[in-house]
C-alpha positions in Angstrom: 83.4 110.2 91.9 81.9 111.3 88.6 83.4 113.7 86.2 81.4 116.3 84.2 81.5 116.6 80.5 83.7 119.7 80.9 86.4 117.5 82.3 86.9 115.7 79.0 89.8 117.9 78.0 93.3 117.3 76.6 95.9 117.1 79.3 98.2 119.4 77.3 95.4 122.0 77.2 95.3 122.3 81.0 97.0 125.4 82.4 100.3 124.9 84.2 100.4 124.8 87.2 97.1 122.9 87.6 95.5 121.2 90.6 95.3 117.5 90.1 92.8 116.7 92.8 90.0 115.9 90.4 92.4 113.8 88.3 93.4 111.6 91.2 96.6 113.4 92.1 97.8 115.2 95.2 100.5 117.5 93.8 100.8 120.1 91.2 102.6 120.0 87.9 105.1 122.8 87.9 106.1 122.7 84.2 105.5 121.0 81.0 108.8 119.1 81.4 106.8 116.4 83.2 105.7 115.2 79.7 107.9 113.4 77.3 105.3 113.5 74.5 102.2 115.5 73.7 99.7 113.9 76.0 96.7 112.0 74.6 93.2 112.9 75.8 92.1 111.6 79.1 91.2 108.0 78.6 87.7 107.0 79.7 87.1 103.4 80.4 84.8 102.1 77.7 81.2 101.4 78.4 80.2 97.8 78.1 78.2 96.9 75.0 75.8 94.9 77.1 72.6 96.0 78.9 72.5 99.5 77.4 76.0 100.5 78.3 76.5 99.8 81.9 79.5 101.4 83.7 82.7 99.4 84.0 83.0 97.6 87.3 86.5 97.4 88.7 87.9 95.7 91.8 91.2 97.0 93.1 92.9 94.5 95.5 95.4 96.2 97.8 93.7 99.6 97.6 95.0 100.6 101.0 98.6 100.8 99.8 100.4 103.6 98.0 99.7 102.3 94.5 96.3 100.9 95.3 95.0 104.2 96.6 96.2 105.9 93.4 94.6 103.2 91.2 91.3 103.5 93.0 91.3 107.2 92.3 92.3 106.7 88.7 89.3 104.4 88.2 87.0 107.1 89.6 84.7 107.1 86.5 84.1 103.4 86.9 82.1 101.5 89.5 85.3 100.8 91.4 85.6 98.8 94.7 88.8 98.8 96.7 90.0 96.3 99.3 92.3 96.4 102.2 93.6 94.1 104.9 95.1 95.8 107.9 94.0 99.2 106.8 90.3 99.3 105.7 89.3 102.9 106.2 87.9 105.3 103.5 85.2 102.8 102.4 87.5 99.9 101.6 86.2 96.4 101.9 88.2 94.2 104.3 89.5 91.2 102.3 92.3 88.7 103.1 93.7 88.2 99.6 95.4 85.0 100.7 92.0 83.5 101.5 90.2 81.8 98.5 86.9 82.3 100.3 87.4 86.0 100.8 88.5 86.6 97.2 85.7 84.5 95.7 83.1 86.1 97.9 84.1 89.6 96.8 84.3 88.8 93.1 80.9 87.0 93.2 79.4 90.1 94.8 81.0 92.7 92.6 81.1 90.9 89.3 83.9 93.0 88.0 84.8 93.6 84.3 88.4 94.4 85.3 90.6 93.4 88.3 93.8 95.1 89.4 96.1 93.3 91.8 98.2 95.7 93.9 98.7 93.3 96.8 102.2 92.7 97.8 104.8 92.8 100.6 107.9 94.8 99.6 109.4 95.6 103.0 112.7 93.9 103.7 112.0 93.7 107.4 108.9 91.6 106.6 110.9 89.2 104.5 113.1 88.4 107.4 110.6 88.5 110.2 107.6 86.7 108.6 108.9 85.1 105.3 105.9 82.7 104.9 103.4 85.5 105.4 105.3 87.8 103.1 105.4 85.1 100.4 101.7 84.5 100.9 100.9 88.2 100.2 103.1 88.2 97.1 102.5 84.7 95.6 99.4 83.0 97.1 97.3 86.2 96.8 98.4 86.6 93.1 97.3 83.0 92.3 94.0 83.3 94.0 93.1 86.7 92.5 94.2 85.5 89.0 92.1 82.3 89.4 89.1 84.2 90.5 89.4 86.8 87.7 89.8 84.0 85.1 86.8 82.0 86.3 84.6 85.1 86.1 85.8 86.3 82.7 87.3 89.5 84.1 90.3 91.3 82.6 93.3 91.2 85.0 96.2 93.6 85.6 98.8 92.1 87.9 101.4 94.5 89.3 104.9 93.1 89.5 108.4 94.5 90.1 111.7 95.3 88.4 113.3 93.3 91.2 112.7 90.1 89.1 116.0 91.2 87.5 119.6 91.1 88.9 120.6 94.6 87.8 123.6 93.6 85.7 122.3 94.1 82.1 120.0 97.1 82.1 117.9 98.2 80.4 115.6 95.2 80.6 113.0 94.5 77.9 109.8 92.6 78.9 111.2 89.4 77.4 114.6 89.6 79.2 115.5 86.6 81.3 114.7 87.3 85.0 117.3 86.5 87.7 116.1 87.9 91.0 118.5 88.4 93.9 116.1 89.1 96.8 113.3 87.0 98.3 110.9 89.7 97.2 112.2 89.4 93.6 111.9 85.6 93.7 108.3 85.9 95.1 107.3 88.4 92.4 108.7 86.1 89.7 106.9 83.1 91.2 103.7 85.2 91.3 104.1 86.0 87.6 104.3 82.3 86.8 101.2 81.6 88.9 99.2 84.4 87.2 100.1 83.2 83.7 99.0 79.6 84.6 95.7 80.7 86.2 94.8 83.6 83.9 96.7 83.3 80.5 95.2 86.6 79.2 96.3 88.7 82.2 98.5 91.7 81.7 101.5 91.7 84.0 102.8 95.2 84.7 106.3 95.5 86.1 107.1 98.7 87.9 110.1 100.2 89.7 110.2 101.8 93.1 107.2 104.1 93.6 106.8 107.4 95.5 103.8 109.6 96.2 101.5 110.8 98.9 102.5 108.4 101.7 100.5 107.8 104.8 103.6 106.9 106.9 107.3 107.5 106.4 108.2 103.9 105.7 105.6 103.5 103.0 108.1 104.8 100.4 111.9 105.0 100.1 111.6 108.7 99.4 109.5 109.7 102.4 111.6 107.4 104.6 114.8 109.2 103.5 113.0 112.6 103.9 112.0 111.8 107.5 115.6 110.7 108.2 117.0 113.9 106.7 114.5 116.0 108.6 115.5 114.4 111.9 119.0 116.0 111.6 120.7 112.7 112.3 124.0 111.8 110.8 123.3 109.1 108.2 125.1 107.1 105.5 123.1 106.3 102.4 123.9 104.0 99.5 125.3 105.8 96.5 125.8 102.8 94.2 122.4 101.1 93.6 120.3 103.3 91.3 116.5 103.5 91.4 114.0 104.9 89.0 111.4 106.4 91.3 108.0 106.6 89.6 105.0 108.5 90.9 102.2 106.2 92.0 99.6 108.4 90.2 101.6 108.0 87.0 101.6 104.2 87.4 97.9 104.3 88.3 97.1 106.1 85.1 99.0 103.4 83.2 96.9 100.8 84.9 93.7 102.6 83.9 94.8 103.0 80.3 95.9 99.4 80.2 92.4 98.3 81.5 90.8 100.3 78.7 92.9 98.6 76.1 92.1 95.2 77.5 88.4 95.9 77.8 88.4 96.9 74.1 89.7 93.5 73.3 93.2 94.6 72.3 96.2 92.5 73.3 99.5 93.8 74.4 102.3 91.5 75.5 101.7 89.3 78.5 104.4 91.3 80.3 104.6 95.1 80.1 107.1 97.6 81.6 106.6 101.1 82.9 108.8 103.3 84.9 110.6 106.6 85.1 113.9 107.0 83.3 115.6 109.3 85.8 118.1 107.4 87.9 118.9 108.3 91.6 120.7 106.6 94.4 119.4 107.0 98.0 122.2 109.4 98.7 121.3 111.5 95.6 117.7 111.6 96.7 118.7 112.9 100.1 120.9 115.6 98.6 118.0 116.8 96.5 115.9 117.0 99.7 118.5 119.1 101.5 118.8 121.5 98.5 115.0 121.8 98.2 114.5 122.7 101.8 117.8 124.5 102.6 119.0 121.8 105.1 122.6 121.1 106.0 124.2 118.5 103.8 127.1 117.8 106.1 125.2 115.1 108.0 124.9 113.0 104.9 127.6 110.5 103.9 127.7 108.6 100.6 128.1 104.9 101.2 127.7 101.5 99.6 125.7 99.5 102.1 123.0 98.2 99.7 125.6 97.2 97.1 128.0 95.7 99.6 125.4 93.5 101.0 125.1 91.8 97.6 121.4 91.3 97.9 120.3 94.4 96.0 120.5 94.8 92.2 122.7 97.7 91.0 120.5 98.9 88.1 117.2 97.4 87.1 116.1 100.1 84.6 113.1 98.9 82.6 112.9 99.3 78.8 109.5 100.9 78.4 109.6 101.7 74.7 106.7 99.5 73.7 104.0 100.8 76.0 103.6 104.6 75.7 102.2 104.6 72.1 100.0 101.7 72.8 98.4 103.4 75.8 98.0 106.9 74.2 101.2 108.4 75.7 100.5 108.6 79.4 101.7 111.7 81.2 105.1 111.3 82.7 106.1 113.1 85.9 109.4 114.6 86.7 110.9 113.3 90.0 112.8 116.6 90.6 109.6 118.6 90.0 107.4 116.4 92.2 109.8 115.9 95.1 109.1 119.1 97.0 105.4 118.5 97.2 105.8 114.9 98.2 108.5 115.5 100.7 107.2 118.7 102.4 104.9 117.0 104.9 107.8 114.9 106.1 109.8 118.0 107.0 107.4 118.6 109.9 107.7 116.7 113.2 105.0 114.3 114.4 104.3 112.4 111.2 104.0 108.6 111.7 107.1 106.6 110.8 105.2 103.3 110.3 101.7 101.8 110.4 
């Protein structure tokens, strides 16, 4: 995808509401409250100084997932290549990110200037059923991608998680001491260490739970809750552990802006935080869905299942104060404003529950 010169506009000059399809989104902004600061101009990835200004080449590992799809769209003005493993449609290149041969072969072929690693296994059922495979997708893949990027001089953005923290001392600054409670959190922390060793100049970006245009219900917490609410079943949802749901397109814009900073030779901290600041429990999300779509709330019960199990952090809010100014004030999205557009497809029967 190429953008015309007329697309070089200031975000705050765009009419509201405005279609975001050309900007890599799938919803509409409904008010200016989705910004927490006057937005900077759209950030173009810098042209390389070599060879007459060739376009930036980017490789997005894990581009079949929720975040990876958004990142691939966000890098639309670059020569961007996306990879997938079990899902390789829409022009994605099949790559097993836990295979050194696969990773090296792709990087040798594409010769990227920037690499974004969105590979990971966040599903709790996978932790229990296939722990070694889940660890491989979170840790081994991170090490191989970081090694490959470093050996070829590419800038690396490695996506990590707020689950490296135990949720007892929020908000967490990037230099706060991690203490993960879950296997996923431990794997993400182990992956961060592997990335630092293999690629010391990498930028690690920790994100909270994401939502967006899901391909199947279980792809996000929000769409899974929406599908459950739409089924009309009586359900108890945790009302203790808070989450800070962040739109995948917002996180992708941060990745793109971060890539621009790195390619210009600027250095931020080795660990960076980004995430929404609105807190919701699963139960509160479900209540918002019932109100948005006029559904009965009587089938919902507030519970404490996640907290009672002792394996989920209560509050992992990330302190993101350092990053907005450095990246030109990325546009923030309001969860309440975005929820109806994201949830609407899951109020209809027949949508897939899983892959």
